[in-house]
C-alpha positions as CSV (number, residue, x, y, z in Angstrom):
1,M,0.0,0.0,0.0
2,S,1.1,3.6,-0.7
3,K,2.6,5.5,2.2
4,K,0.3,8.2,3.4
5,I,1.3,11.9,3.9
6,L,-0.7,14.6,5.5
7,F,-0.2,18.3,4.6
8,I,-1.4,20.8,7.3
9,C,-2.1,24.1,5.5
10,G,-2.7,27.6,6.6
11,S,-2.7,30.9,4.6
12,L,-3.0,30.7,0.9
13,N,0.8,31.2,0.6
14,Q,1.4,28.3,3.0
15,T,-1.3,26.2,1.2
16,S,0.2,26.7,-2.2
17,M,3.7,25.8,-0.8
18,M,2.3,22.5,0.6
19,H,0.6,21.8,-2.8
20,Q,3.9,22.4,-4.6
21,I,5.7,20.0,-2.3
22,S,3.1,17.3,-2.8
23,Q,3.6,17.5,-6.6
24,H,7.0,16.0,-6.1
25,L,5.7,13.0,-4.1
26,E,4.3,10.9,-6.8
27,G,3.5,7.4,-5.6
28,Y,2.5,8.6,-2.2
29,D,-1.0,9.0,-1.0
30,C,-1.3,12.8,-0.1
31,F,-4.0,14.4,1.9
32,F,-4.6,18.0,3.0
33,T,-6.3,19.8,5.9
34,P,-6.7,23.4,7.0
35,Y,-4.7,24.2,10.1
36,Y,-6.3,22.9,13.3
37,G,-5.9,22.5,17.1
38,D,-7.1,20.5,20.0
39,G,-8.9,21.1,23.3
40,Y,-9.9,24.6,24.0
41,I,-8.6,25.8,20.6
42,K,-11.0,23.4,18.8
43,F,-13.8,24.5,21.2
44,L,-13.2,28.2,20.3
45,V,-13.1,27.5,16.6
46,D,-16.3,25.4,16.8
47,K,-18.0,28.3,18.5
48,G,-17.0,30.6,15.7
49,Y,-14.1,32.4,17.3
50,L,-10.4,32.9,16.2
51,K,-11.5,34.1,12.8
52,F,-8.5,36.4,12.7
53,S,-6.2,33.4,12.5
54,I,-5.4,30.6,10.1
55,L,-7.6,28.3,12.2
56,N,-10.9,29.9,11.1
57,G,-12.5,32.6,9.1
58,T,-11.2,33.9,5.8
59,F,-7.9,32.0,6.0
60,K,-9.7,28.7,6.5
61,W,-12.3,29.4,3.8
62,N,-9.6,30.4,1.3
63,T,-7.7,27.2,2.1
64,E,-10.7,25.0,1.6
65,K,-11.5,26.8,-1.7
66,Y,-8.0,26.3,-2.9
67,L,-8.0,22.6,-2.0
68,N,-11.3,22.0,-3.8
69,Q,-10.3,24.0,-6.9
70,H,-7.2,21.9,-7.3
71,N,-9.0,18.6,-6.6
72,L,-6.8,17.8,-3.7
73,K,-7.8,15.1,-1.2
74,I,-9.1,16.6,2.0
75,D,-8.8,14.8,5.4
76,S,-10.1,17.4,7.8
77,R,-7.9,17.4,11.0
78,G,-6.1,14.3,9.7
79,M,-8.6,12.0,11.4
80,N,-9.3,9.4,8.7
81,N,-5.9,7.9,8.1
82,N,-2.8,6.6,9.8
83,Y,0.0,8.8,8.4
84,D,3.6,7.9,7.7
85,L,4.7,11.5,7.5
86,V,3.2,15.0,8.2
87,Y,4.2,18.3,6.7
88,T,3.1,21.4,8.6
89,C,3.4,25.1,8.0
90,A,3.6,26.2,11.6
91,D,4.4,24.7,15.0
92,L,2.5,27.2,17.1
93,I,0.1,24.3,17.6
94,I,1.1,20.7,17.4
95,P,-2.1,18.6,17.4
96,K,-2.1,15.5,19.5
97,N,-2.8,13.2,16.6
98,I,0.6,14.0,14.9
99,R,2.9,14.0,17.9
100,N,3.9,10.5,17.4
101,K,4.5,11.0,13.7
102,K,7.5,12.0,11.6
103,V,6.8,15.8,11.2
104,I,8.5,18.2,8.8
105,L,8.0,21.9,9.6
106,V,8.3,24.2,6.6
107,Q,9.2,27.9,7.0
108,E,6.8,30.2,5.2
109,G,8.8,33.4,5.2
110,M,9.5,36.3,7.5
111,T,8.6,35.9,11.2
112,D,7.1,38.5,13.5
113,P,9.5,40.6,15.6
114,E,10.6,39.4,19.1
115,N,8.5,41.5,21.4
116,L,7.7,41.0,25.1
117,M,5.3,38.2,24.4
118,F,8.1,36.3,22.6
119,Y,10.2,36.2,25.7
120,L,7.3,35.4,28.0
121,V,6.4,32.4,25.8
122,K,10.0,31.3,25.5
123,Y,11.1,31.5,29.1
124,L,7.8,31.0,31.0
125,K,6.6,28.3,28.6
126,L,3.3,30.1,27.9
127,T,1.1,28.9,24.9
128,R,3.1,29.5,21.8
129,W,0.4,31.0,19.7
130,L,0.3,34.0,22.0
131,A,3.5,35.2,20.4
132,S,2.5,34.4,16.8
133,T,5.2,33.6,14.3
134,S,8.0,35.1,16.4
135,V,8.3,31.8,18.1
136,M,8.2,29.6,15.0
137,G,10.5,26.6,15.4
138,I,11.2,26.8,19.1
139,S,8.7,24.1,20.0
140,N,11.2,21.5,18.6
141,L,8.2,19.2,18.5
142,Y,9.0,18.0,14.9
143,T,11.5,15.9,13.2
144,L,13.1,18.4,10.8
145,F,12.7,22.1,10.0
146,C,13.2,23.1,6.3
147,V,14.3,26.8,6.2
148,A,14.9,29.4,3.5
149,S,18.6,30.1,3.8
150,N,21.8,29.7,5.8
151,G,21.1,33.1,7.3
152,Y,17.8,31.8,8.5
153,K,19.4,28.7,9.9
154,D,21.6,30.9,12.2
155,F,18.6,33.1,12.9
156,F,16.4,30.1,14.2
157,I,19.3,28.6,16.2
158,R,19.7,31.9,18.0
159,K,16.0,31.8,18.9
160,G,16.4,28.3,20.4
161,V,15.8,25.8,17.6
162,K,18.0,22.7,17.8
163,A,20.6,22.9,15.1
164,E,20.4,19.2,14.4
165,K,16.8,19.7,13.3
166,I,17.4,22.4,10.7
167,I,18.0,21.7,7.0
168,V,18.4,24.4,4.4
169,T,16.2,23.6,1.4
170,G,15.0,27.0,0.3
171,I,11.3,27.7,0.4
172,P,8.7,27.6,-2.4
173,N,7.4,31.0,-3.7
174,F,10.6,32.8,-2.8
175,D,13.3,30.7,-4.5
176,N,12.9,31.9,-8.1
177,L,12.3,35.6,-7.8
178,Q,14.0,36.3,-11.2
179,Q,10.8,35.0,-12.8
180,F,9.1,38.3,-11.9
181,A,11.6,40.5,-13.7
182,K,9.4,40.5,-16.9
183,S,6.5,42.4,-15.4
184,D,3.5,43.6,-17.3
185,F,2.3,45.8,-14.5
186,P,1.2,49.0,-16.2
187,H,3.0,51.5,-13.8
188,K,6.7,52.3,-13.4
189,N,8.9,54.5,-11.2
190,F,6.6,54.6,-8.3
191,V,6.7,54.0,-4.5
192,L,4.9,50.8,-3.5
193,V,3.5,50.2,-0.1
194,A,2.7,46.6,1.0
195,T,0.2,47.0,3.8
196,S,-0.4,44.4,6.5
197,D,-3.4,42.8,8.3
198,A,-2.0,43.7,11.7
199,R,-5.3,45.2,12.9
200,E,-7.4,42.3,11.5
201,T,-5.2,40.0,13.6
202,Y,-5.4,42.1,16.7
203,K,-1.9,43.6,16.5
204,I,-1.1,47.3,17.0
205,E,-0.7,49.6,13.9
206,N,-1.0,53.3,13.5
207,R,-2.2,53.4,9.9
208,K,-2.5,57.2,9.8
209,K,1.1,57.6,10.9
210,L,2.2,54.9,8.4
211,I,0.4,56.5,5.4
212,K,1.8,60.0,6.3
213,N,5.3,58.5,6.5
214,C,4.8,56.9,3.1
215,V,3.9,60.2,1.6
216,K,7.0,61.7,3.0
217,I,9.2,59.0,1.6
218,A,7.5,59.2,-1.8
219,N,8.4,63.0,-1.9
220,G,6.2,63.6,-4.9
221,R,6.6,60.3,-6.6
222,Q,3.5,58.2,-7.4
223,L,2.3,56.2,-4.4
224,I,0.7,52.8,-4.9
225,F,-0.8,50.8,-2.1
226,K,-1.2,47.0,-2.4
227,L,-3.5,45.9,0.4
228,H,-3.1,42.7,2.3
229,P,-5.5,40.0,1.2
230,N,-6.9,39.7,4.7
231,E,-7.5,43.5,5.2
232,N,-10.7,45.4,5.6
233,I,-10.6,46.9,2.1
234,E,-13.2,49.6,2.7
235,R,-11.6,50.9,5.8
236,A,-8.1,50.9,4.3
237,T,-9.3,52.6,1.1
238,K,-10.9,55.4,3.1
239,E,-7.8,56.0,5.1
240,I,-5.5,56.1,2.1
241,N,-7.8,58.5,0.2
242,R,-7.8,60.8,3.2
243,F,-4.2,60.9,4.1
244,A,-2.6,60.2,0.7
245,P,-4.9,61.7,-1.9
246,G,-3.9,60.7,-5.4
247,A,-2.4,57.4,-4.4
248,L,-3.5,54.3,-6.3
249,I,-4.9,51.3,-4.4
250,Y,-4.9,47.7,-5.4
251,S,-6.7,45.0,-3.4
252,S,-5.7,42.2,-5.7
253,G,-3.0,41.2,-8.2
254,N,0.5,39.7,-7.9
255,I,2.6,42.0,-5.8
256,N,5.9,40.6,-7.0
257,Y,5.3,42.0,-10.5
258,M,4.5,45.4,-8.9
259,I,7.7,45.3,-6.9
260,A,9.7,44.5,-10.1
261,N,8.5,47.8,-11.5
262,C,8.7,50.1,-8.5
263,D,11.5,52.4,-7.4
264,A,10.9,51.9,-3.7
265,L,9.1,49.4,-1.5
266,I,7.7,50.2,1.9
267,T,6.6,47.4,4.3
268,R,6.7,46.5,8.0
269,F,6.9,42.8,8.5
270,S,6.0,41.3,5.0
271,S,8.2,38.7,3.3
272,T,7.7,40.7,0.1
273,V,10.6,42.8,1.4
274,Y,12.9,40.0,0.1
275,V,11.6,40.5,-3.4
276,G,12.5,44.2,-3.2
277,I,16.0,43.3,-1.9
278,F,16.5,40.8,-4.6
279,F,15.7,43.4,-7.3
280,G,17.9,46.0,-5.6
281,K,15.0,48.4,-4.8
282,E,15.1,51.2,-2.3
283,V,13.6,49.3,0.7
284,Y,12.0,50.4,3.9
285,S,11.2,47.9,6.6
286,Y,10.8,47.5,10.4
287,Y,13.8,45.3,10.2
288,D,17.4,46.2,9.6
289,I,18.0,45.9,5.8
290,N,21.5,44.6,6.2
291,E,20.2,41.8,8.4
292,L,17.5,41.0,5.9
293,K,20.0,40.7,3.2
294,K,21.7,37.9,5.2
295,L,18.3,36.2,5.6
296,L,17.4,36.4,1.9
297,P,16.0,33.0,0.7
298,I,18.3,31.1,-1.5
299,Q,17.6,31.2,-5.2
300,N,17.7,27.7,-6.7
301,N,15.5,28.1,-9.8
302,G,12.4,27.0,-8.0
303,T,13.6,23.6,-6.8
304,S,12.8,24.2,-3.1
305,A,9.6,22.2,-3.2
306,Q,11.4,19.3,-4.7
307,N,14.2,19.6,-2.0
308,I,11.6,19.5,0.7
309,A,9.8,16.5,-0.9
310,K,13.2,14.7,-1.0
311,V,13.6,15.3,2.7
312,G,10.2,13.6,3.3
313,K,11.0,10.7,1.1
314,H,14.2,10.1,2.9
315,L,12.5,10.2,6.3
316,I,10.0,7.6,5.2
317,D,12.6,5.3,3.7
318,F,15.2,5.9,6.4
319,P,13.4,7.0,9.6
320,N,16.5,7.0,11.7
321,A,18.7,8.9,9.3
322,T,20.8,11.8,10.8
323,L,20.8,15.3,9.4
324,G,24.2,14.8,7.9
325,E,23.1,11.6,6.2
326,I,20.1,13.4,4.8
327,H,22.3,16.2,3.4
328,S,24.7,13.7,1.9
329,A,22.0,11.5,0.4
330,L,19.9,14.4,-1.1
331,E,22.7,16.6,-2.4
332,I,20.5,19.6,-1.9
333,K,22.1,22.6,-3.7
334,Q,22.4,25.7,-1.5
335,N,23.5,28.6,-3.7
C-alpha cells in the first residue's frame, strides 16, 4: 500500500507551498487539511471564534476553496488515516494526533518581531500561539525544519531551535524571484506600499502615521498601495484616500510584479521585502536591511519544493537517518 502523507495548510501562501511539495511526491497518498488545534482551541473554533487566525474565518475558507479548486484530497484534521509523514506550515500548535509521527516543519517566510510576548512564551513556557510567528520553530516538536537560507538557519538557532533539526532547502514561492523580472504591471517608477493585516489579527498599527510617512518617503513620486488579502478593504481605502490623496490602491494582483517595476518598497513585516531586496530596490522595513540581506531566501531556480519533498521521502525510507546523512543523500544545492 502507498505511504500516506498529511499536509497541514494555513494561509494561501502556505497552502500553495504545501501543494507544490506534494507535486514531487508521486506514488505517495497525499491528503490535505486546513490548520487545526485540539482542546480549548478546537472549542473556540467550533464556537465561531479565532476568525483572525489561520484556524478559522477567511484564512480557512480560502484554504478549503484552494484545495477544492485543485481537486486535492481533504482529510479534515487528519482524522481518517494513519499517516507515515506529516508536513506542517507552523508549530504554534502541534495537534495530539501528529505528535507520534515524523513531522517536517516548513518555513513560510519572515517571522514576527521578538516583542515582550516572545520572551514570555520562550522562558515562561506560555502557549506559543500568543507570540504568533515570532516563536516559530522553538517548540522543537517536529523531526526536521526546512528553512529558507543559511542566514535563517543561524537566525532560528539563535532563537532556540535545535541545530540538528534544521535543513536548508529553500522555500517555495521565494526561491525563483527572477521570474518576476518581466513584469506587465502598467506602472513604473513609483513607490509601492505593501500593507499588513495587523489590525485584523489584533496587533497594533498606527495606519494614519504609516500613510503619512509613506507620503514623506515618496516625496512627490506616485504612491501605490497594495492591500493585504486579509485586510478590511473599505476601511483601508478610506484612510489612504484621506491621508494620501492621489495614491493608487490595489486590493488584488501579484505584488511581485508590482515590486519589479517600483522604485521603492515600503513594508513593515512582510516577506515581500525579500523581493525588493532581490531586485535592488530602495527598501523600507521594520527590520534592519543589512540583516534582511543575510536572511534572503536562497535562489535555486524554483527547486525548493522538490528539495523538501526529497527530505520527506528520505525520512519515510530511512526513519533513523541523521541530518548529515540526509544532506549527503539528497545533495541539496544551497546557492
